[in-house]
C-alpha positions in Angstrom: 91.4 265.5 79.4 90.4 269.0 79.0 87.7 268.5 82.0 90.3 267.5 84.2 92.9 269.9 83.6 90.1 272.9 84.0 89.1 271.0 87.2 92.6 270.9 88.6 92.7 274.6 87.9 89.4 275.4 89.9 90.4 273.1 92.9 94.1 275.1 92.7 92.6 278.6 92.9 89.9 277.7 95.7 92.1 275.3 97.7 92.9 278.4 100.3 89.7 279.1 100.5 88.4 275.5 101.9 91.7 273.9 103.0 90.0 274.3 106.6 87.0 272.7 105.3 88.4 270.4 103.4 90.7 269.0 106.3 87.8 268.6 108.3 85.7 266.7 106.0 88.1 264.3 104.4 91.4 264.3 107.0 95.1 265.0 106.1 95.7 261.6 105.3 93.3 261.2 102.6 94.4 264.5 101.3 98.4 262.9 101.1 97.0 259.8 99.6 95.6 261.8 96.8 98.7 263.6 95.8 100.4 260.1 96.3 97.8 258.7 93.8 98.6 261.8 91.3 102.5 260.7 91.5 101.1 257.1 89.9 101.5 255.8 86.2 97.8 255.6 85.0 98.8 251.9 84.6 99.6 251.5 88.5 96.0 253.2 89.7 93.8 250.6 89.4 91.5 249.9 92.5 91.9 246.5 94.2 95.4 245.9 92.5 97.3 243.0 94.5 100.8 241.5 95.0 104.1 242.5 94.3 104.9 245.0 91.7 107.9 246.3 90.1 108.1 250.0 89.4 110.8 252.8 88.5 110.5 255.8 91.1 111.9 259.3 90.2 113.0 261.1 93.0 113.0 265.1 92.8 116.4 264.6 94.7 119.0 262.4 94.7 117.6 259.2 96.3 119.7 258.1 99.9 119.3 255.7 102.6 116.1 257.2 103.8 114.4 256.9 100.7 115.4 253.3 100.4 114.3 252.7 104.0 110.8 253.8 103.6 110.2 251.7 100.6 111.2 248.9 102.8 108.9 249.9 105.4 106.3 249.4 103.6 107.1 246.0 102.4 109.2 246.6 99.5 112.9 245.6 98.3 115.5 247.5 96.2 116.4 245.9 93.4 118.6 248.9 91.8 120.0 252.3 92.9 120.1 254.6 90.1 121.8 257.7 91.6 122.7 259.4 88.4 119.4 259.6 87.0 117.7 260.0 90.8 115.8 256.8 90.6 115.4 253.6 92.2 113.8 250.5 91.1 112.2 248.4 93.8 109.8 245.8 94.1 106.7 246.8 96.2 103.3 245.7 97.3 100.8 247.0 95.2 98.7 248.5 98.0 101.8 250.2 99.3 102.2 252.2 96.2 100.0 255.8 97.4 101.9 255.4 100.6 105.1 255.6 98.9 104.2 258.4 96.6 103.3 260.5 99.3 106.9 261.3 100.2 107.4 264.8 99.0 110.4 264.0 97.4 109.0 261.5 94.9 108.5 263.0 91.5 106.7 260.0 89.7 106.4 256.4 90.4 106.4 254.2 87.0 105.7 250.5 85.9 108.6 248.5 85.2 107.9 248.8 81.4 109.1 245.6 79.4 111.7 246.9 77.1 112.6 244.9 73.7 115.2 245.2 71.2 114.3 247.4 68.3 114.1 244.9 65.6 110.8 243.6 67.6 109.5 247.6 66.8 110.4 247.0 63.4 108.6 243.5 63.3 105.8 245.1 64.8 105.9 248.4 62.7 105.2 246.3 59.5 102.8 243.6 61.1 104.9 241.1 60.8 104.2 239.5 64.1 100.6 239.5 63.2 101.4 237.6 59.9 103.6 235.0 62.4 100.7 234.3 64.3 98.6 233.5 61.2 101.6 231.0 60.0 103.5 233.2 57.6 107.1 233.1 58.4 108.5 232.5 54.9 109.3 229.1 55.2 110.0 227.2 52.0 110.9 230.2 50.4 114.7 230.9 49.5 116.3 234.1 49.4 119.7 235.3 48.4 121.8 238.0 50.2 124.1 239.8 48.0 126.5 240.8 50.8 129.6 240.5 52.7 128.6 236.7 53.4 126.7 235.6 56.8 128.0 234.1 59.8 126.6 230.6 60.1 125.4 230.9 64.0 122.6 230.0 66.0 120.1 232.4 64.6 120.3 230.7 61.2 119.7 227.2 62.3 116.5 225.1 62.7 117.8 222.5 64.9 121.3 221.3 64.0 120.4 221.8 60.4 121.7 225.2 59.0 119.1 227.9 57.1 122.3 229.0 55.0 121.3 226.2 52.2 124.3 227.7 49.9 127.2 229.8 50.2 129.8 231.3 47.9 132.1 234.0 48.0 132.5 235.9 45.1 135.6 238.2 46.3 137.9 235.3 47.2 138.5 233.4 50.0 135.7 231.8 52.2 132.1 233.1 52.2 132.1 233.8 56.0 131.5 236.9 56.7 134.3 239.4 58.2 132.7 243.0 58.0 129.3 242.0 59.9 127.2 243.6 57.0 125.6 240.8 55.5 124.9 239.2 58.8 123.1 241.9 60.5 121.3 242.2 57.2 120.6 238.6 57.4 119.4 238.7 60.8 116.5 241.4 60.1 115.3 239.0 57.2 115.2 236.2 59.1 117.1 235.2 62.5 115.0 232.9 64.6 116.1 235.1 67.5 117.6 232.2 69.1 120.8 233.9 70.2 119.0 236.9 71.5 116.0 235.0 73.5 113.5 236.0 70.7 113.6 239.6 71.2 115.9 239.9 68.0 114.0 237.3 65.8 113.7 238.1 62.1 110.6 239.2 60.1 110.5 236.3 58.2 112.2 233.6 60.7 112.1 230.5 58.6 113.1 231.7 55.2 116.1 229.5 53.3 119.0 232.1 53.1 121.5 231.5 50.1 124.4 233.2 51.1 126.3 234.9 48.3 129.2 237.0 49.5 130.0 239.9 47.0 131.7 242.4 49.5 134.8 242.2 51.3 136.3 242.5 54.9 135.9 246.5 54.3 132.5 246.2 52.6 133.4 246.9 49.7 133.2 245.2 46.6 132.7 245.5 42.4 130.1 245.1 39.8 131.5 242.0 38.9 131.2 240.4 41.8 127.8 241.7 42.3 126.6 240.3 38.8 128.4 237.2 39.4 126.3 236.5 42.5 122.7 237.4 40.7 123.9 235.3 37.8 124.5 232.5 40.3 121.1 233.1 42.4 119.4 232.8 38.7 121.5 229.6 38.2 120.2 228.1 41.6 117.1 229.3 41.8 115.2 226.0 41.2 117.4 223.8 43.4 117.0 226.2 46.3 113.6 228.0 45.1 115.0 231.3 44.9 112.3 233.8 44.6 113.8 237.0 46.5 117.2 238.5 46.1 118.7 241.0 48.9 120.9 243.8 47.6 121.5 246.1 50.8 124.2 247.8 48.5 125.0 250.7 45.7 127.1 252.9 44.1 126.6 256.2 42.2 124.6 256.1 39.0 126.6 256.4 36.2 124.8 255.8 33.0 120.9 254.9 32.4 119.6 251.7 33.7 119.4 250.3 30.4 123.1 250.8 30.0 124.2 250.1 33.6 125.1 246.0 33.7 124.4 246.3 37.5 120.8 247.0 36.6 120.4 245.2 33.6 121.5 242.1 35.7 118.8 242.8 38.2 116.2 242.9 35.5 117.4 239.3 34.7 116.9 238.0 37.9 113.3 239.8 37.5 112.7 238.3 34.5 114.0 234.7 35.5 111.1 235.1 38.3 113.2 236.4 41.3 111.9 239.6 43.3 114.8 242.0 43.9 114.7 243.9 46.5 117.3 247.2 46.3 118.2 249.6 49.3 117.5 253.4 47.9 120.7 254.5 49.1 121.5 256.9 52.1 122.5 260.2 50.4 119.0 262.1 51.2 121.0 264.9 53.0 123.2 265.5 50.3 122.7 269.0 49.1 126.0 268.9 46.8 124.2 269.4 43.8 121.4 272.0 45.2 118.7 269.5 45.3 118.0 269.1 49.2 118.8 265.4 48.7 116.4 264.7 45.7 117.8 262.4 42.8 120.0 260.6 45.0 118.9 257.0 44.5 121.9 254.7 44.2 122.5 252.2 41.4 121.1 249.4 41.1 117.7 250.8 42.9 117.6 253.1 40.0 115.9 250.7 37.9 112.0 250.9 37.2 111.5 247.0 37.5 113.2 246.2 41.1 111.4 247.5 44.6 113.5 250.1 46.0 113.2 251.0 50.0 113.8 253.9 51.6 114.3 253.9 55.6 111.6 255.1 58.1 112.3 255.0 62.0 110.2 253.4 64.2 110.7 256.3 66.8 111.4 253.3 69.8 107.4 252.7 69.7 105.3 249.6 68.5 103.1 251.9 66.8 103.3 253.8 63.5 101.7 256.9 63.7 104.6 258.5 65.0 106.8 257.1 62.8 109.1 259.6 60.4 111.3 259.0 57.2 115.2 259.0 57.8 116.8 262.0 56.5 119.3 260.2 55.3 117.1 257.7 53.1 117.8 258.6 49.3 115.5 260.5 47.0 114.1 260.5 43.8 113.8 260.8 41.0 116.3 259.0 39.5 119.1 260.5 38.1 119.2 260.8 34.0 116.2 258.3 33.8 114.0 260.4 36.2 112.4 257.2 37.2 109.9 257.5 40.4 111.5 255.7 43.6 111.7 254.6 46.3 108.8 252.1 46.0 108.2 251.5 49.3 109.7 252.6 52.9 110.2 250.5 55.9 112.1 250.3 59.4 115.9 251.0 58.9 117.1 253.3 61.8 118.7 251.9 64.7 118.0 248.3 63.8 119.1 245.5 66.4 120.4 242.7 64.5 122.9 239.7 64.9 126.4 240.5 64.0 129.4 239.1 66.1 131.9 240.4 67.8 135.1 240.7 66.1 134.1 241.4 62.7 135.1 244.8 60.8 132.2 247.1 62.2 132.0 245.5 65.4 135.4 246.6 66.0 134.9 249.9 64.3 131.8 250.9 66.0 132.2 249.2 69.7 129.8 251.3 71.1 127.2 249.8 68.7 127.8 246.4 70.2 124.7 244.6 72.5 124.8 241.8 74.6 125.1 238.1 72.8 126.3 239.3 69.4 124.1 241.6 68.5 124.7 245.4 66.9 122.7 248.0 66.1 123.5 249.6 62.2 120.5 252.6 60.4 120.4 252.5 56.8 118.2 251.8 53.9 120.1 248.5 54.1 118.4 247.6 57.3 114.9 248.7 55.9 115.6 246.3 52.2 115.4 242.8 54.4 112.6 243.9 55.5 110.9 244.1 52.3 112.8 240.8 51.0 111.1 239.0 54.0 107.4 240.3 53.4 107.9 239.1 49.6 108.9 235.9 50.4 106.3 235.8 53.0 103.8 236.5 50.2 105.6 233.8 48.0 104.7 231.6 50.8 101.2 232.1 50.5 100.7 231.9 46.5 103.2 230.6 44.9 101.9 231.3 41.5 103.1 235.3 42.6 105.4 236.5 39.8 108.1 239.6 40.8 105.2 242.1 39.2 102.5 240.5 41.3 104.7 240.9 45.0 105.7 244.4 43.9 102.1 245.9 42.6 100.5 243.7 46.0 103.0 245.5 48.5 102.6 249.0 47.1 99.0 248.9 46.8 98.6 248.1 50.2 101.5 250.3 52.0 99.8 252.5 54.5 100.0 256.3 53.6 99.3 257.9 56.8 101.9 260.3 57.2 102.8 264.2 57.9 103.2 266.5 55.4 107.1 267.0 56.8 109.1 266.4 59.4 112.5 267.8 60.3 115.8 266.4 62.4 118.4 268.6 63.9 121.7 267.0 63.5 124.1 268.2 66.8 127.3 267.4 65.1 126.8 269.5 62.1 124.0 272.4 63.8 122.0 271.3 60.7 118.5 271.2 60.7 117.0 268.5 57.6 113.5 268.8 56.7 112.0 265.9 54.6 108.5 266.0 52.8 106.3 263.0 52.2 105.7 263.0 48.6 106.0 260.2 46.2 110.0 260.6 45.5 110.7 260.4 49.7 108.1 257.4 50.6 107.0 256.0 47.6 103.8 254.5 47.4 104.4 254.2 51.2 105.2 252.2 54.4 105.2 248.2 54.3 102.2 246.8 55.7 102.5 242.9 55.7 99.3 241.8 57.5 97.5 244.1 54.4 99.3 242.6 51.9 98.5 239.0 52.8 94.9 239.9 53.2 94.2 242.7 50.8 96.4 242.1 48.0 95.7 242.2 44.1 97.6 240.8 41.4 99.7 243.2 38.7 97.9 243.9 35.8 101.1 243.7 33.4 104.1 245.4 34.2 104.9 246.6 37.5 107.6 249.2 36.5 108.1 251.9 38.2 106.8 255.1 36.5 109.3 257.9 34.7 108.4 261.5 36.0 109.0 264.3 33.5 108.6 268.1 33.9 106.0 270.3 31.5 107.3 273.6 31.4 104.7 275.0 30.1 102.0 273.5 32.4 104.3 274.0 35.2 103.6 270.3 36.1 105.2 267.1 36.7 104.1 264.1 35.0 104.3 260.3 35.6 104.1 258.0 31.8 106.0 255.1 30.5 103.6 252.6 32.4 101.1 250.0 30.6 98.5 248.0 32.9 100.0 248.8 35.6 97.4 248.7 38.6 99.3 250.3 41.5 97.9 252.9 42.9 99.7 256.0 44.5 97.3 257.5 46.2 93.5 257.2 46.4 92.6 258.8 43.1 96.0 258.6 41.6 97.0 255.5 39.2 99.7 254.8 37.3 99.7 255.7 34.0 97.6 259.2 34.7 98.4 261.8 33.1 99.0 264.5 35.5 99.8 263.3 39.2 101.2 266.3 41.0 100.0 270.0 39.4 99.6 272.1 42.6 98.8 269.3 45.1 100.5 266.7 47.1 99.6 263.2 46.4 99.2 262.6 49.7 96.4 265.4 50.8 95.7 268.9 49.5 98.8 270.6 51.7 101.1 272.4 49.5 104.9 271.0 49.2 107.0 273.9 50.8 110.6 274.1 49.7 110.1 271.3 46.9 110.3 273.4 44.1 114.1 273.2 44.2 114.0 270.1 42.0 111.2 271.2 39.2 113.1 272.6 36.6 117.0 272.2 37.7 119.0 270.7 35.4 120.6 268.8 37.9 117.5 266.7 38.2 116.0 266.8 34.8 119.6 267.4 32.9 122.2 265.0 31.9 124.3 265.3 35.1 125.5 262.5 37.1 125.5 262.1 40.8 128.2 261.5 43.0 128.3 259.5 46.3 129.7 257.0 48.1 128.9 253.2 47.4 127.4 250.8 50.3 127.5 253.7 52.3 126.2 253.4 56.1 124.6 255.4 58.5 126.1 253.7 61.6 124.9 256.2 64.5 121.2 256.9 62.9 118.7 259.3 63.6 117.2 260.0 67.1 
């Protein structure tokens, strides 16, 4: 549009010289009409538009009666008045829009664009809407949600029958959700949208849900409760075709994954043929160890078998080019074992999903509530069920897939269109957080369900995440511990290759400014343990 700006500037400077000629040639009314047209959004500038159009008019001053009267005189009607934002919502004849915009008090006229819930942005960002259109909705696949329980509401019913096919509590009492977290997670996974007029439909709205409650009314639980739930999922695998376990929970890493009972339980499920999807954790802003949030992956997300998921921000748009990593999303490598994590990233910020009133979260954060029993939450807990849903769709498409196949397919087909870095300013703390898009922040990339269904290929063997190590002599980080995996990190970098990092970024040729804080640091490569909060939630999220 440079030509447009140049022409406009030229007209601006020549206007005093040719004003009389312009008025003579075109007439004053035509000139006013042109000015009015410039105030219309592009969608409203279609020649020959007919019928009534809903528009939002923004004024330079607070609109008063005469502004509304003008709209009525042109055949319109006043729907809403927005005095606080100097605007109004009118239903106008399309042919009268330019005349309305000629008012010098009018700043801009926009169409009354459709606004959808943020779960819609989530679905669009990962291609779920396209997958649904091709018949992929997770039908026939069982997903075990190990969380705070699930409310058996309309969004989880198929007619009169509930899609929550089994429920059990491992913290005493019933398996009903008192906290709210589990219902919200299950909604992202597989809500039908019945309670929100289809706006808040889940990513895989036909999955069968196995409700295994391991967190209490305060959102806390224990290793034993989670492990018991995992064991139960393994036992019920054949009966309910449980092929995926979602773990939107975690705790600090206290020992190697090879010794951690939580990790070992997750591996047992993996070896039993169940894909295990785990939230990465929400400690990406944690600089208590001087690592700028690196080495903050929580357990059992530190296990190399499971699919560990970080959180992206959709930025409130359907497209993904403007999406950014959430600065709170935990980053690798894992403490003690230095496993490369997360494996993938998916939308997790400001996600609206089902969460009935009266639960702990809805009471604690009433401003996060939406109409119809919906609620907004942020965190890697919200990103994990997006990937669990994608896994269910892959298995629905090909029931013979092993967990390693699913992981390999999701990672090889992930999108890698990222900037080098992005920053977010936290007004509450007056702190700026900068994130770099390296393999310890975004893993193999951004989940793309359509590409996974169309272009995915099986693993040649194990899809265990590789281990990173620091080579002090060469000053490089190398990956090792992988044999037979065919998951590609970048265009030329494959798991098991000798040198991956060196002086270049995996995703491009830019240097990794600020990233050297990790390398050579005892807190990452030594034996220190990570501190943090178990099952930490980010309630407000980022803009």
